[in-house]
N, C-alpha and C positions, 0 to 999 in steps of 0.2 A: 513644515518643520517649525515655523515661527509659532503656529497655533499650539503645537505640542509643548514648546518651551514656555509659552505663556501659561498654559494649564498647569505645568509642573511648578512654576513659581507661585501660582495662586494656591495650589495644594500645600506647598511647603509653608507659605505664609500663614494660611488659615490654621494648619496643624500646630505651628509654633505659637500662634496667637491663642488658640484654645487651651493649650497646655498651661498658659500663664494664669488662667482663671483658677481660683482656689477650689480644690476638690470638695472642700467642706461647703462652699457656697453652691456648687453644682448639686450636691446631695440635698442641701437645704432647699434649693429651688424646686427639686423634684418632690420633696415632701410637701412644700407649700402648694404646689400645683394640685396635689391630691386633695388638700384641704380647701383651696379656692379654685375649683376647676374652671371657672369662667374667667379668671384673671390671667393676665400675661405679665403683670408686674405687681410687686408688693413693696410696701414700706417696711423695711426691717426696723427702723426707728424713726420716730417723728417727734422732735423736741421743739417746744416754743417757750421762750422766756420773755416776760414783760418786766422791764426795769423802769421804775419811776425815778425821775430826776428833775432838778430845778435848773432851768436856764438862767444863768446869772444876770444877763443883761436885762431881760424882761421880767424876771422873777415869776415866770410862768411855769407851772408844773407840767411836765411833758412825760411821755412814755416811749421807750425804745422797745420795739419788738424784734426778736431774733428768732428765725426759724431754721432748723437744721433737719434735713430729710435725707435718709439713707435708703436708696432703692436697690432692689435685686430683681433681675429679669427671670421670669419663669419659662420663657420660650425664646426662640431665636428671632432676631429682627424685630425688636420691640420699639415702637414709637409712642412716646408718652408726652403729654403736655403738662407742665407744672405752671401754676398760676399764682400770682400775688396781687392782692387787691389794695387799692388806695383811692384817695380823693384829694380835694384841695386842702383838707385839714390833716391829711396824712402824707408826709413826705417820704417818697420812695428812696431807699438807699442802695447799697451794692447787692448784686446777685451773682453768685458763682456756682459753677458746676465743675466737679472733678471726677475723673475716671477712677477705675479701681487701683490705679497706680498713684493716685493723688495729684495727677497732672490736671491743670486747668483746661477746660474745653469751652470753646466759644459757641454757644447755642444760637439757633434761630430765634429771633425775638419779635413779638408783635405787641403793641400797646394800643389800647383804645377804650371807649366807653363800654361799660358793663350794663346790660339790660336786666333789671331786677324788679321785683314787685313793690318794694318799699319806696314810696314816693319821696319821702324826706331825704333819702340817701341816693337819689337818682343821679347825683354827680359822681357816682362810683365809677372808677376806671380799673382796668385790669391789664397787667403785663403777662403775656403767655410765653413760656420758654419751651422749645421743643427738645426733648431728650431722646436720643437714638442709642439703642443698645443692641449690639450684634449678637452676642453669645448668651446662651442660657447659663444662669449662675453669675453673670457679670453684674457688677454693682456700679452705682453712681451716687455721688453725694451732692446735694444742692443746699446752699445757704443763702438766706435773704434777710435783709433788715429794713425796717422802716420806722419812722418816728411820728407819733401822734403829737401834733403841735399844741394840743391842749388835752389834758387827761380826761376831760368830760366826753371826748369823742371815742374813747375806748369803752365799749359797752358790753360786748359779749365775746366769749371764747368757746369754740366747739371742739369736740374731740375727734370726730369722724372726718375722714378724707374720702375722695371719690374712688379710691382703691383700698384694698385690705391693708391693715396696719398691724404689725406684730407687737410693737411697743409704742405707746403714746404717752407723752408727758407734757404738762402745762405748768410753768413755774412763774410765780409773781414775786419780784424782789421789791419790797415796799419799805422806804425809809421810815424810821420810827416817828418822824414828824408829819407823816401823811396818814390821814384817816380814810381807809378803803374798806368797804364791805364786799365780800365775795359770796354771792348767793348761788347755791348748788341746785340746779334745776334739772329735773327728770333723771336723777341718778339711779332711781329704782330699777333693778334688773341688770345693772352694770356693776362689775367689781372694780370700783374706782377707789384707789388708796390715796389718802390724804396725809401728807407729812408737813409738819410745821417746825421751823427752826428760827433761832434769833441770835443775833450778835449785837455788838455795840452800836451798829449803824442801821442794819436792815432787819426786817422780819420777812422770812421766806416761806412761801406756801407752794408745795409741789403736789400736783394731782397726777397719778399714774394709772394706766390701765393697759391691758394686753388683749391680743387676738380680737381686734375690731373688724367687723364686716365693713364693706364699702358703704358709704352714705347711700341710703335707699333713694331710688329715683323711679317712682311709680306714677301712673296716672291717678288722678283723684287723691293726691297726697296733700294733707294739710301743711301749714307752715311749720318749719323745723322746730320753732320754739314750743310747739305743743307737745312734742314727743321725743326729741333728740336730747341726749345729755349735754349740758353746757353750763357755763358759768357766766352769770351777770355780774359785771364789775361796776360797783357804785363808788366812785371817788367823791367823797363828801367834802373834805376840806384839808388844808395843810397849813403849817406854821412856818413863816419866814421872817426873820429879824424880829422875833417875839410878837409878830402880828398874825392873827388867824385869817386865812384867806378862804372864802367859801367857794366851792366848786359847784356841786349840787348836793347839798346836805339834807334837803327836804323838798316836799312838793312846792312849798312857797318859793324856794330858791330856783327850782326848775321853772316855775311860772315867771319869776322875776327875769330870768334870762330870756325866755320867750318874749316877754313884754318889752324888754330892752331892744329887741329887734323890731317888733311890730310898731313900737312908738316912733320909729324913724320913718315910717311910711308917710308919704304926702298924698293929700286928697286934692286934686286939681279940679275945683268945682267948675271952672270955666270950660273944661273939656268934658266933664261928666253930665252937667245939667242939660245941654242941648240934646244929648242922646236920651236922657231920662224923660225929657218932655215929649219925645217921640214914642216912648214905651208906655207911659201912663197919662191919664187925664184926670182933671178935678172931679169928673162925674163918676169915676170908679169908686167902688167901696174899698176898704182897706184890704180885704181878702183878694179882690181883683187886682189891686196894685201889686201886692206881694206875688201873686201868680204871674202877672205879666213880666215883672222884673226877673223872677226866677227862671221862667221859660225863655226869656230873651237871652240870658247868659248861656243857658244850655244850648240854644240854637245858633248863637252867633259867635261863640268863643270856642275854639278848638282846644280840646284837652291834650296837652303834651307833657308827659312826666319827665321833664328834664330841666335842671337848673344847675348852676355852678357855685362852688364855694359856699359862703354863708347863706346864699339863696336856697341852699338845700333845706334851710330852716326859716328863712326870712321871706315873707310874701313880697312879690313884686308890686310896685305902686300900681294902683288900679287904672290910672290913665294910660300907663304903658301897656297893660293887658288889653285895654279897650282899643288902643290904636293898632296893636299888632293882631288882634283878634285870635290870640292863642295864649295859653298859660298853663301852669301846673295847678295842682289842687289848691295851693296857697294863694296864688294869684287870682284864681277864679273865685275863691272864697272872699278874698279882699275886695274884688270888684263887686260881688254880690252885696257885701256888707256896705260899701260906700254908696252904692245906688239906693239901697234901702234906707240908709241913714239920711241921705238927701231927700228922700221921699217922706221922712218924718217918723221912721220906725227905729226902735231900740235894737239895732242889729249888732252882733258881736262875732268876733272870730272864736273858733273853738278847735282845740287839738284833740286828737284821739288816735287810737290804733285800730286798724280794721281787724276782721276775724282771722287774718293771716298771722296775727300776733297773739300770744297767749297771756300777755301781761296785763296787770291793772296798775292804778296809781299808788298801790301799796309799795310799788318799786319806783320811786322818783328817779327817772333816768331817761336819756334820749332814746333808749331802746324801746320805750313804751309807745311812742307815737310814730306813725308813718303816714298820717293823713290830716287834712284840715278842712273844715266845713264852716258854714255860717249858721248862727243861731239867733233867732228873733225872740226877745223877751215879750211874752204876752201875759195877760192877767192870770191865766191858768197854767203857766209854765213856759216852756220854750218850744218853738217850732224850728225843726232842723232842716236846713237846705244844703244839699250836696250837688252843686252845679256840674260836677264831673260825671254824674249819673245822667247821661243824655236820655231824654224822654221820660224821666222820672216824674211821677205825678205828685203835685203839691199835697203834703200831708202824709205821703207814703215814705217810709224809711227803707233805704236799700238794705238788702240782707247782710251785706258785708260789714255794716256798722250797727246792726241791731244788737241790743244787749250789751253793747260796749260802753265803758265809761268815757265821758267827754269832759275836757277841761275848758271851761268857758271864761273868757276874759271878763273882769269886773273891776276895772280901774286898777288900783294897786293890789287888789286881792283877786280871788278867783272863785269859781263855782264848779264843783264836781257833780255831775249828774250821770244817770245811766240812761242811755237811749232805749226807749221801749222796744220790745219785740212786736212785730206785726202779728195780729191774730191769724190763725190758719185759714179763717174764712176769707181773708184778703188775698189768699193764694189760689182760690178756687178756679179750676178749669173744668167747667161743666159741659157734658155732652148728653144731649137728648136724642134718642133714636127711636123711630117707629118702623118696625120690620113687617114685611109680609112676604110670603112665598109666591112667586109668579113664574110660571113656566119652568119650574125646577130650579130657579135661582132665588137667592136671598136678596131682596131689594129693601132699601131703607132710605128714609128721609131723615136728615140729621141737622142739628143746630149746635154750634160751638159757642161757648161764652167763656172768655179767658181774661183773667185778672192778674194783678201782682207782678212778681219778678219775671214770670214767663211772658206776660204781655209786653213788659218793657224790653226784654231781650228780643222778642219777635219784631217789635217796631224797629229796633236797631238793625236787625237782619234784613227786614223788609226794605229799609232805606238804601241798602247796598245792592238790592236785587234789581236787575234791568227790568224796565216796564213790561217787556214782552214775556217775562217769566213770573209776573205777579200771580197769575192764575195757578201756575204750578206750585207756587209757594203756598197759597191757601190750600190747595189739594193735598200737599204733603202734610200740613198741619192736621187736616181732617182725617187723613188716612191712617195715621199712627204707624202700625207695623204692616199695614196692607199696601197694595200697589196704588200709588196716587192716580194712575191712569183710570182706575175704576170709579173715580170721583167726578161728579158733574156739579159745578157751582151754580147755585140759584141766585144768591145775593150775598153781599158782604158790606160791612160798615167800613168807613175810613178809619185807619189807625189814628187814634187820639189818646193823649195822655189821661184825660179826665173821665174816660168812660171805658167800659169793658169792650173788648174786641168780640163782635158777634157776627157770625155768618152762617148761612144755611146751605145745604147741599143734598144731593142724592148719591147713593153708592150702590153698585151692583156687585155682589160677592158670589163668585162661583165656587171658590174653594172652601167656603164655610158651611156648605151643605152637601151631604152625600145620601144617596138612596140605595138601600139594599133590601131586596125582596119587598116586603110591605112596610118597611120601617124607614124613617127619615132621621138622619143624624145631623145636628146643627150646633155650630159654635157662634154664639151671638157677638162675643167680644173680639172684634178684629184689631183693637188697639193694643191689648195685652201689655199694658204698662208694667215695667220691671220683669217681664217674662225672662226666666232663666238668668237674671242678673246676679249671678253668684260671685262671691269674692274668693279669690284663691287663698286657701288656708295656709299656703306657704309664704304668703305676703308678710313682710317684716316691718310694715309701717301702717298706721291707721288709715282708714278710708274716709274720704269726705265726699258725700253725695253732692251733686251739683247745686241744688237749691232745696229749700223747703217747698212742699207742694201739697196740693189737695186735688186729686184727680177723681172726678165724680162722673159716673155714667148711670143714667136712668134710661132704660130701654123697655120697649114692649113689642111683643111678637103676636100678631093675630094668628090664632090657631085655625088652620084650614078646616072646612066643614066636615070633611071625611076622616078626620084624624082625632085621636085622643092623645093626651100626654101620658106616655109610658114611664118616662124617667126624667127626673131633674137632678142635677148635681147637688150634693149636700152643701149647706151654707158654710162659709169660712169666716172666722172672726179671730183676729190676733191683735193684741194691744199691749204696748209698753211705752216707755218714755221717749223712744226714738221714732216709732212708727205705729200706725193703726191701719189694719186691713179689715174691711167689712164687705163681704160679697154674698149675695143670695139670689135665688130664683123662687118664684111662687106663681101659682095659677090664680088668676083673678078674673072670673067670668070666662070670656072666650079669648083671653089673652094670657101670655106668659110675661111676667114682669121680672126684669133683671135690674138689680140695684148694686152698684159698686162704688165704694169710697176707699181711696188709698191716700192716707195722710202721712207725709214725712215731716215730723215735728222737730227732729234734731239731726242735722246732717253729718255729725261727727261720730264715726264708728270706730271704737278702739279695737285692737287686735282681739281682745278677750270677748268682743261682741260679734265677731264674724260668724261663729257657729249659730248663734241665735238668728242672725240675719239670713244665713243660708238656709236654715230650717224653714223660716217663714217664706222665703222666696221659693223653696221647693214645694211647699204646700200651695202657694199662690199659683205657680206654674201648673201644678197638678190640677187645680181647680179650672184653670183656663183650658186645659186639654180635655177635661171631662165634658161630655156632650149631652145636650138635650136629645131625647129620643121620642119621636112621635110614631104612633102605630095606627094603621088604618082601622077604622071601626069595624 
């Protein structure tokens, strides 16, 4: 009896509750579900307003950000997490959630540090609020505010959210005595309407767009600044009490602020020199001293991308990094600089943005930089040292900073250089194979020679592999797409930064050769790099290949005495600014010679380039699948 009574009460309650949901919202939720079939919640409206104001006591220009989000559930039982981000230079204000009746709701809340790729902003924190919605068509409203304690820290504003958005607006309320430049980035392809108004006090800029898809979240996705629409906010200066106050009005003023932080660093020679004396000796050449210091920092200081407050921009004192044996990019760069300086070199700190960021110093802003390295001034230019790149070879520039502008300290002034790209030859992974047919199987002796980014990555991986699995590691590298168990190791070199990784092996391939009647069908290339690596044409974000690379295979197959070559696959040659494919077979005496070179020159593929890539990969895969045919004489 009690169970029936309880059921009746539940039914009555749920029926009464559902009737209070607006029929229009229920209909809207059903319409939106058809449009965004994978979503269970949508933002009906997402409004962000940035208001610049002067704090009277400190005369500091600050910015208040107010976010208003109106949600609607597309299904029953929705659980969504709303996030607001802050750091030691952004003070978090109130956060409120209201139900469809306008009543306040107390959400579950969790706050902690946020893991992101930008090293300079690694003090970022997040507060997450759980929003539970029971009914389809039911709405929630969330409001949040926070304050940027200095206007320079407000650098970007993005339009997209992790869920679909029906209407999105970003508004800037800028007093007439504040000079702010709003740069519109990646607006192409999006219908973003800009409205400007002005009164006696403020100038107001409002950007509005509708029907936004969720922020894309794919594998191999480049940094959002490369392709997502957003606004870069450049607060240049403001006037207070008839005095002009510079924020970041130019590249010189950006450098001045950086320099004001680094000039406060202390170099404790009494702590650094004893360690330096263990790293270098008077008998070493300058090159040997630089190498020893660079490698010592790589090997003895653990890279941790975390700092608090201004340390998100200010390097930690070198003696602190030395004593703790860990540091972020700035601390490691500063330690490298101080050790080199004490050794007699002209070493300097250098700021830059990795390839995760799309900006150059044409936009003087904190948004441009997310990394710091050390630069040594030499007679023919600068030598760049990034100690966070563990096992990086001296003279080799890590791919993530190649081609990027770098801001190098030069006293009260600065130098802007462009870090050179490494030649594709420095990326070569060469494989030489000698094949013969023995007892119906394809047998080969092979030699691998690996350089560049791949070598560095393999050393890092190898260091984490248990000793008992070292052989399996080498076998997997040699096997490519084949079974590592088919590989037998003959010899290998020790992983070293300053030389190529070279090892030789033998491999027995039973699935690469088939005999039918009096003909033998053979596939020589068991590695098949990029085989069927097609990009989904429905993908809505650019594709970033892992690394530049040059994968070279030179192989030869001894033709058995009783056979002739009946068929060889036609050569394949494709070349453009992103990649070069060159593959061919030929008969030379009593051998079949196979040459293959696959160069990846530019890792960034825009959506408009997917078709060309897929066509090339289709032709490459077809070439791989085409077989050599030998016929009995």
